[in-house]
N, C-alpha and C positions, 0 to 999 in steps of 0.2 A: 744569492739574492735572499735579504730578508725577508721576514714577514711583513706584508703592506696594511699596518692595522687601518685605514681608509679605507680599504679595499674590503677587508672582512666585517667592519662597520656597516660601511653600504650594506655589502650585498647579505647582511643579517635583519638588518632592517627593512629590505626590501623586502626578503625572504617569509618577512614574519608575519607582516602583511601582504601576501600572497595568498592567495585563497587554500595554498596546502599549510601556509602556518594559520590560517584563521581555524583553521580545522582542528589544528592541533593546539589551540587557544583553547579552544571548546570543550576537549578533552580533559585540558590540565584544568580549565575551570569546574568541569564538574568535577573532577576528582577529587580537586580543593572542599566542594563545595560535601564530597562523601566523607572527607577525611574528619571535616568539622563538626560534623555528627558525630564522629567515631570521638572522636577526642575527648567534645565536649559530654557524651553520653558516658564516656568513661570519668569523665570529672566528677561528671554529677554521682556517676556508684561509686566510686569510692569517697565520696563524701558522705554519703548516706552509710555505705558501712562503718567507717571512721565513729561516725556518733552514733551507729546501733551499738558500737564497744565502750562506747562515754570516752570518746578517743581523743585527746588536746587535738585541736583544728588549727592549723598554719592561717594567720594575719594575715593583711595585705603587708606585701615588702616579704613575706617569709618565700626563700629561694626554691624549695621543692611543696608537691604536694598541691593538691584542691584548697583556693583563699575562700574563705566566705563572702567576700565579696567580688566573687570570680562571678561573671554573670554567662549561665549558657543554654541562649536563647537557640542552639539547635539540637540540644540533647534530646532523645528517646529513651522511654522504657526497656531497653534491650538488656537481656541479662548479662549478667557479667562477666562468664565465661566465653559468651557470643563475641562482646567487645574484644577481649583479647586474642581469640581466633584471626578477628578482623582486622583488629592491630597489627599483627605481623601477617598479612593476605597483603595489607596498602604498601607493605615495604618493598614486596614483588611486584606489587601493580605498577608501583612508582619507579622500578628502574627498567621494569618494559617499554612503560611510555617515553621511560626518556631514553634506551634502545630507537622504540620507532623513530621516535624526532629524530634523533641522530640521523638515523637512514636515510628521512625527506629530506633535509638538508644540505647531505651528501650528493641528494642526487639533483639531477638538472631539471626536475620535475617541478613546478610550481603552484598548478593545478588542484593535484587531490593527491592520494597518498598511494606511492606505488606498486605496486603489486609484488608481493613476499617481504614487504616493509614489516608488517605487525605479524609473518610468520611463521618467516623463513630463519630454524634454529631459534625460534626465542625466548625457550624453556633456558637453553643454554645459557644465550647469549644474557638472563636476566641473571641467571647465577652467578655466573661468572664476572657479572658486572658489580652486585651484593658485596662477593667478595673481593675482587680488586677494588669496590670505594672501603671497604673496613681497612682494607691493608694499608693502600695508600693515607687515610684517613689517620691511622695509627702510626705510620710514620710519618707525616707531617705535623702531629705532635710532640712524639719524639724529639723531631727534628726541633720545635716550639720551645721546647722544655731545655734542650740545648741553649740555644739563645732564638732572636725574633728573626734573623737571617737567614738559618740552615732552615728554618720550618716551614720559609718562605721559598727558599730556593727549594726544598722540596716539592709542595705544592705545585710549582710549577713545573718545574721536570714532569711530574707525573699527570699536567692539564689535559691526558687528550689516552688517561687510559681507558674510558669508555668508550670512546671515535675508536680506538683501535682493534676494543672487541665487538662493537659494535658493526661496525666500514668491513672489516678486515675479518671478522671470524678467529679475532686472536682471545684464547685463554687467559685469564687473567697475569699470571706468569709472564707470559710471552707481553702482553698488554702493556703494563708495567715499564719491561724490561725499552721494552720499544718506542712508549710514549717519553721515554728516559733520553733515547736516545734522537727523537724524531726532533725536541725541544733543543737539542743541544745545541748552540750560536743564536737563536730569537731568543732563549730567556729575560731581556730586557725585554723584547716585543712585547713580550706574552705578559707579562706584569703591568707595562702599561696599559696592553687591551684588557686586563684584569681591571684595572682600577678606574680606566673608563668607562668598564660597562654596572661594576660596582656602583658607581655615582652617577649613570644616571638612571640604574635601578631606585637610588634610592631618593633620587629626587622625585622619582611618578611613583614612587609610594607614598611618602612625606604627608601629601594632601589625604589621606586618608585617614591619618591621625587623630584628625579633627572631626572627623565624623564620627570616631567612638564615646568622643565627649556628651554628643546629641542622641546616636543611638548605638546601643551594644548591636542589635542583629543588622543595623542597615551599613552599620562600620565594617560590620565581619564582611559584609558580602560584596561589597564594595572591593573592603582589601583583597577579598579571594578572585575577585574578579580582575585586580591590577596586577598583581600574584603573579595567575595564570600570563598575562603576557610578556612582564618583564621576564619569566623562567624560561616563555619559549623564545625570548630577543637574545636572552642570555647561553643558549642553546645554538640557535642557529651562529652566533656569533661563531661561539668557539669551535663549530663543523666548518664552516667555513675556513676559520685562521686552520685547523687542520687541514681541510682540504689544498689551501695553498701547499705546505711543508709537506702534504705527503706526492702530490703533483711534482715538487723538486725533487724526493727522496727518489722515486721512478725516475726521472730525466737522467739523478746522478746513479744510476744503476741501469740504461740503457735499455730502463721495460719500458712499454705505449700500453697503450686502455684496454689493449687489445692479447697482447703475447706476457702479461704480467704474473708473477708469479704466486702460489695460493698463496701467498702472505694478506696481500691486495685484490684476492679473487672476489672481495664484496664488494665491489666497485665497479664489477661489470656482469652481472647477476639479474639485469634486467629493469632493477626500480633504481641503479645508478642511471642510466641513462636515455632508457626511452620517457614519453607524459603519459604511457599508461599507468590504469588504476582505477582506485574508486574512489 
C-alpha cells in the first residue's frame, strides 16, 4: 500500500489545530520571538562593531552581513559574546522542540503533551537530530551540485531522519539508513506531499509580506506567528505520513504495537499510546 497523501494532510491539519498542536504552535511562536531578539541584536551589534573600525557597511541588496537599511525593532543591548553563545543554544533548542513535536504527533494524544515526550533521552535525541540534519543537508547539497534531480531524490529519501530519531530512538546513522529504506517505493508520493505542504505554507505566509511595508515590527510579529503555525503543520503532516509507512513496515515484518523490536520501541513507551500528559 502506498502513502495516502490525503490522509496525511487531513490528519496533519486536524492535529495542528487540536489542543496539543496549538500548545506546540505557542512554543514555536515564543521561540521565534526569542530567536528574533537574538538575531536582530546580533545584527545590530555587528553593525556597531563594523562602524567602530570604520569598516564599509553593506548597502541594500548586499548578500551578507548587517545592512544600513535593515531595521531591528526587537534588538536589545546584549553583549556580543553572550549573543554568540545564545545563537549556538538556539540551534540545540530548536532541534529539541522539533523532536518533542514529532513525538506529540506520533502519539494518539491530541489534548496535551504526552508523558516523556519532552524528557525521554531528549539530550541524545537532540544531538543526533542536529548531526543527522547536517549530514542529510550535506548529502542533499552534494546531490544538487551533481544535478537537481539527484538532490531532490536524496532529500526525499532522508525525509524521515528526524522521525526515526525522535520516535524510534535511533542514532543518526541508523536514522539515515532507515529513512532511506522506509521511503523506498513511496518517494513520488512524498515528493507530492512535500510540494503541497510548501505551497500551502507559502500561501499562508504571503499576506504577511504586505505588513512589512506598513510597519517592520508588526510585520515581523505577524510573520513569526504565521511561521509557528506553518512549521507545526509541516511537522504534523510529515509525522503522520511517517506513521503510515512505519505501521506498514511493522506489518511487513510481522510486528505489532506491543511486541515490536527495539527499533520501534519508542512507539510503545506511553507517550505514543495514552492520553496522559501535561
